N, C-alpha and C positions, 0 to 999 in steps of 0.2 A: 162877675165871675165869667171866665172864658167858656165858650161853648164848644170849642174845638180841642179834643185831647191832644197832648203832645205825643211824640213818637214813642217814648217810654211807656206811657199809658196804653197806647195801642198794642205795644208788644205784650204787656201784661194781659190785656183783654184777649188777645189771640191765644196766649198761653192758657188762659182759663177756658176758652172755647175748645181748644184742642184737647185739653184734659177731659172736659165733659163729653166731647165727641168720642174719645177713647172709652169712657165709661158706658156711653150709649151702645157701643158695639158689643158690650157684654150683657146687655139687658136680658138676653135669653137665658142666662145662667141663673140657677135657682139659689136659694138660701143655703150657704155652706158654712154657717156660723161655727158649728162644732169643729169642723175640720180646720177652720181658720184659727180657733183658739189653740188647737194642738200645734199648728204651724208657728204661731207666735211664741208659744212656750218652748218649742224646740229651738227656735232661733235665739231666744234669750238664754237658754241653757248652754248652747254651744258657745256663744259669745262670752258667757260668764266664765268659761275656762280661763280667760284672761285673769279673772279674780283668783283662780286656783294658783296660777303662776305667781301673782302678786303675793298671796298668802304664803306659799311655800318658800319663795326666795326672801320674804321678809322674816319668816319664822325660823328658817334653818340656821340663821346666824346665831340664834340663842344657844343652839346645841353645838354648832361648829366652832364658835368663838373660843370655848375652853381649849379645844385641841389645836386650833390655829395659834393660840397664844403659846402653847407648849412647843409647837413646831418652829415658830419664828421668834420666840422669847420676847413677846410684845409687852410694852409698858401699858399703863392705863390709857395714855394718850393714843398709843398704837391701836389698842382695842377699840377705842371710840372712833378712830378714823376708818378702820376696817368696816365697822357697823355703819358709819355715816356715809361712806362712799356711795352706797346704793341710793341714799336719799338725795345726795348732791346731783347725781346723774338723773334722778327722777324729776328734779326741778326743770332741767333742760328738756327732758323728754316731754314733759307736760306742756311746756311753752311752745316747743317746735312742732309738735304733732298737730296742733290746731290748724295752722296753715296747710299742712299736708292733707289732712282729712277734708278740709274745705276745697282744696284744689282737685284732689284725685278721688275723693270718696271715703266714707267711713270704712267700708269693707277692705279695700286695698291697704289702708293705713294699719288696720289690725293685723293683716297678714305680714306686713313689713316688721311690725313690732314682734310678732312671733318668731320671725327669722333671727332678729337680734337676740331674743331670749335664748335660742338654741346655741348660737355662737358664744354668747357671754357665759352661759352655764358651763360649757365645756372649758372655756378659758379660765374660769374660777377653779375648776377641779384640777387643771393641769398646771396651775401657777407655780413657777419654781421659786419665787420669792414674794415678799409682802408687797413690793411695788407693783408687780404684775397682778397680784390678787386685787389690790385696790383699783387698778385700771380696769380689770374685767368687771368688778362690781360697779364701777361707774357706768359702764355700758349696759349692765344688767338693770341699773337704775333708769337709764334712758328708756329701755323697753317697758319697764313697769310704769314710769311716768306717762308714756304714750298710751298705755293700756288704760290707766285710770282716767285719762282724758277722753279717749275715744269710745270705749265700751259703754259707759253709762249714757252718753249722748246717743249712740247708735240704738240701744235698747229703748230709750225714752222716745225716740222718733218712730220706732216700730210699734210700740205698745199702745193700746187704747187707754183712755183716761181712767177707766174703772179698774184697770189692772196694772197701771204704770208703776205704782208704788212697790208692789210685790215683785214685779218682773225686774225693775232696775235694782232693787235691793237684793235680788238673787246674786248679783255681783259680790255683795258683802258676805252672803252666806257661803259662796264658794271660796271667797277669801278665807273665811273661818275654817272651812274644810282644808284649805291649803296649809293654814297654820297647824291644824291638827295633824295633817300628814307629815309636815316638817318635824313636829315634836315626836311623833312615832318613829320616823326615820332616824332622827337624832338619838333617840333612846336605844333603838335596835343596833345602830352602828357606832355606839359609844365605846367600842372595845379597844381602840388604839389611837395613837397620836396622828396617824395618817388617814383616819376614817373620814375626816372632814372633806376630803377630795371626792369621795363617792357621794356624800351628802349634796354637794353642789352640782355634780354632773347629772344626778337624777332629775334635776329641774328641767332638763332638755326634753324629757318624755312628754309631759303635758303641753309643752310648747309645740311639739310636732303635732299633737292632736288638735290644738287650736288652729294651726296653719291649714291642716287638712280639712277640718270642719268648716272653715270659712269659705272654702271653695263651693260649698253647697248652700250657702245662705244668700239672701238677697241684699242689694244695696238699700240704704234708707230711702223710702219713697219721698220724704220731705226734701232730702238732698237732691234727688232726681228732679222733683218739681222745680226746685230753686234753680237748677241748671237746665231747665226746659227739656227734659227727657220725659215727656208727658205719658206716652204709651207704656213705657216700662214702669213708670211710677204708678199709674192706675192699675196695671196688671198685678204688681206686687201688693198694692194696697187692697185690692180685691181678695188676694190670697190671704192677707193678714186680717181682714174684717169679715169676709164671707157673705156680705149682703150689700146689694147695690145702693140701698137707701142710706146706709151708714157711710159707705164710701162717698156718695154724693155730698152728704153733710160735711164730712171731713175735708173733701176737696174744696168746698165753698169756703170753709173756715181758713184753710191753709193759704189758698190763692188770694183771698181777700186781704188777709194779713200781709202776705208777701207783696201785694201791690202797694199797700200802705208803707211798708218798709222801704220800697224802692225809692220813694220820694224823700224819706228821712235818713236813709243810711249814708254814712260818711266815713272817712278814714278814721275819725275819732269817735265812732259810734258809742263806745263804752263810756265816753265822758259826758254823754247826754244826761241831763238832769233827771229825766224820767226813769232811766235805768238804774240810778243810784240805789234805790231801796233793794233791788235784786242783788246788786254787788255787795251791799252791807250784809244782807242775810246769808248769801252763799259763801262769801269769803270769811265771815265771822264763824259760821259753822265749820268751815274747812279748818280754820286755825284752832278752834277749841277742840275739834275731834282729836288733835294730836297733843296740844298743850295740856289737855286734861289727863294725859298720862298713860293711855293704853299700852303704848309700846315700851314704856318703862318696864312693864311686866313681860311683854313679848320678847324684848331684846335682852334684858339684864336680870330677869328673875333667877335663872340658874346661878349666875355669879353672885348676886346679892344673898341668895339663900345659902349658897356654899360658904360664903364669908360669915353667915350667921350660925354656922354649925352643922348644917345638913351635908351629907355626903354628895358627891357628884351625881350618883345614880338617883338618889332621893330628890335632888333638885331638878334633874331632868324629868323625873316622873311627875313632879308637881307641874311642870310645864305642859305635860300631856293632859293633865286635868284642866289646865287653863284652856287648851285647845278644845277639849270636849265641851266645856262650859260656854265658850264663845260660839261654838257651832250651834248648840241648843238654843241659846238666847237669840242668835241671829235668825234662826228658823222661826222662832216665836215672833220676832219682830216683823218678819216678812208676812206671816199669817195675819198679823193685827194692824199693820201700818196703814192699809187702805180702809180699815174699819174704824180704828180709833183715831187715826190721823198722825201726821209727822210731829206737829207741835205738841199735841197732848201727850204723846209717848215720852218725848224729851222732858216735859215739865213734870211728869209723874216719876221718872226713873233717875234723873240726875241727882236729886237730893239724897237718894239712897246710895248712889255711887260715891258721893262725897262722904257720907257717914261711914261707908265701908273703908275708905282710905284713912279716915281719922282713927278707926278701931285698929286697922293694920299698923299704923304708925305707933299706936299705944303699945302694941304687942312687943315692939322692939325697944321700949324704954329700958328694959333690963338687958344687960349684956350677957346674961347666962345663956347657954345653949338652948335652942328651942326644944321643948318637950312637954308632954302632958297637955294641960288646958291651954297653955300658950301656943302650942303647936296646932291644936284644933282651932283656936281663934284665928291664928294666922291663915290657915287654909280656908276657913269659912269666909273671913273678910276679904281675902284675896280673890276668891271665886265670886263673892258677892259683888265686888267692884267690877270684875269682868262682865258679870251677868247684866248689871244695870247700866254700865257705860256702853258696852257693845250693843245692848238692846235699845239704846237711844241714839246717841251721837253717831256711833259707828254705823248703824243701820241707815240713818238719815243723810249722812254727809254727801255721798255721791248722788243720791236722789234729789235733794234740794238743789244742788248746783246744776243738775241736768235738766230741771224742769222750770226754773224761774226766769230764764233768759229768753228773749226773742230769737227767732231762727237766725237772723242775719248776723248776730254776734254770739250765738250759742257755743259754737266750737271754740272761738277765741276766749270767751268768758269761762267756759269749762276748763280750758287750759290754765287760766289764771287761778281758778279755784283749786285745781289739782296741784299747781305749783305751790299754792299757799299751804296745802296739806303737807307737801314735801319739805318746804322751808321750815315749817313748824316742827315736823318730825326730825329734821336735821338738827335743829336747835336742841330738842329733847335728847337725841342720840349723843350729841357732843358734850352735853353738860351733866347727864344723869350720874355717871360714876363720880364726877367731880363734885356734884351736889352731895352725894352720899359721904364723900370724904370731908366736905366743909360743914354740912348741916347734920350729918348722921342719917341713918336709915329712917328714924322717926321724923325728923324735920323734913326730909325729902318727901315722904308720903303725905305728911300734913300740908306741905306746900301744894302738892297736886290736888289734895282735897279741897283747898280754897279755890283753886282754879275751876274745879267742877261746880262750886257754888257760883262763881262768876259766869260760867257757861249757862247755868239755869237763868240768871238775871238777863243775860243777853237774849236767850230764846224767848223769854216772857215779853221783852220789849221790842224786838226787831224781827222775829220770824213769824209770818202768818201761816195759817193752815192752807195747804194746797191739795189735800186729798180730794179725789173725785172730780177735779176741774181739768179741762183740756189745756194743752199748752197755749192755745190761742186765747182762751179765757184769761189765763194768767197774764199774757202779754197785754190784753185789753185793760186789765186792772192796773197794770203798770202805767200805761199810756194815760189813763183817766185819773191817776193819782189816788186810786183806792186800793193799792196793793195790800196795805195793812188792815183795811176795814171791810173789803168787799169780796175777797176771793172765796172765803168760806161760805158766803151766801149763795155762791153759784154751784156749790156741791149738789150733785144729784140732778142738775138740770138737763144732763145728757144721759142717754142710755146707750152704751156701746158694748160691743162684744168683749 
C-alpha cells in the first residue's frame, strides 16, 4: 500500500482541516440548538413555497380546463394536450436543473425557477390561442420540474437526520395546500368562459414570494463543502445545528464520505453497481406515485363527475373536498413519517388506497345519475383513496429520492427521479380520458386499483426503511451492500437537533 497520498488526497485532507479550523474559530459560541431548530424550519418552509406553486399550477387545470375547452372548442385530445404540456415541460426541467444546481448552487437554481414561474403564469393567462397556451404551460412545466428536483435536495441537505422526513415532506404538504388553493380559486372564479385567465395568472403571486424569500436563505452547506467553501459551509451548518459538537460530527461524516467519493466518482457514476439499489427504490417510487392514479382525480375528476351526471359547480366543489383531504392526510403523514417510517406507512396505507378505487369503480357500474347511497359511496371512496394514497406514496416520493443517493450524484439522480415522476404523470394525463372512453369509468378506476396493489408489492420488496439515519449512513449501507438489510438497524444511533 502506498505511504504517500496523491495530490487529490492532500486536497481533501486540507479541505477537512480548513473546515475543522473554521469550526474551531466558533468554539466560544454556546449551545443555540433551539434557535437552530427554528432556522431550519423557516428555511424549509420558505423553500417549500415551490411546492405551493407545484400544487397550484397542477391543480388549477382541473378547474380551468372546463372553461378553456369552451373558449377554444377543444376535443378530448386537445384537453389531454393542454393538461399534459405542463408534464412534458417538467421532464426537461427536472433533467436540466440538476447540472445547474450542481454548478451554481441550489439557492440560485430555485430563484431562476421562480422567475420562469412568474413569466409562464402570465403567459398562460394572456394566451390568445391554444398553441400559445400549450407553449406557456410547457415553460410552466420546466419551472415545476426544476423545483421538484432542487427543493427536496436542498431541504434534505439542510435538515438533521432526526427531522429530515418531516421537513422534506413539507414540500408535499405545501403542494397539497397549493392544490386546495387551486380548487378554491377555480370554484370561486367559475363564473364565465374567460375566468380561466385569472386562474392561471394568480400563480405568479406565490412565485414572487418564493423568489424574494430565497434571498434570505443560506446555500446548502453540503454543496459548499463539496465546492471547498469551508468557512461559509461551517458558519451555515452552525446556524442550522446550533451546537459545535453536532457540527463537528456532521463535518466528519460529510468530509470523510466526500473524500471516498473523490476516488470513485466518474462520468458514469450512476451506472456503478453499488448505486443500483437506490436507483431501483427511488425511480420505482417515483413511477408508482403517478401511475397509481392520484392525478386522475386531480386533473380529471370535475370532467369525469360532470359526465356522470353532476353539475359543473358540484363537480368543482367535490374537487375542493379532494384538496382538503389531501392537505389533511399530508399533514398527518409529515407528523408520523419520522416516527412510523417511510416504508411502514406505505405498506399500511396502499392496500386501503387500492380498496377505495375498487369501491369507486363499482359505484359507476350503473349508468344512472349519481344520487343517494351511490353518491355517498362515491364521495367516501374517492376521498378515501386520496387520504391513503397521498398519505403514503405522495408523502414519501420526494423524500425517498432526496435521501437515498450519495452526494456526488444526488442532484443528477434526483433529476432522474423527478423526470420519472413527470414521465409517468404525462402518460397518465394523456391516456386517462381515452381510458374512460375505452374501458369505462369502472374499468379505469379498477385498473388504477391494481396498480396500487403492484405498488404495495414493490415497496415490500425493494424499499428499505430510512427513517432516522443520516445521509452518510445511507451511503455507507449502499457501499457495503446492506442497503436492504442494514439501514433500519442504524436508526437512533445519532442524536441530532
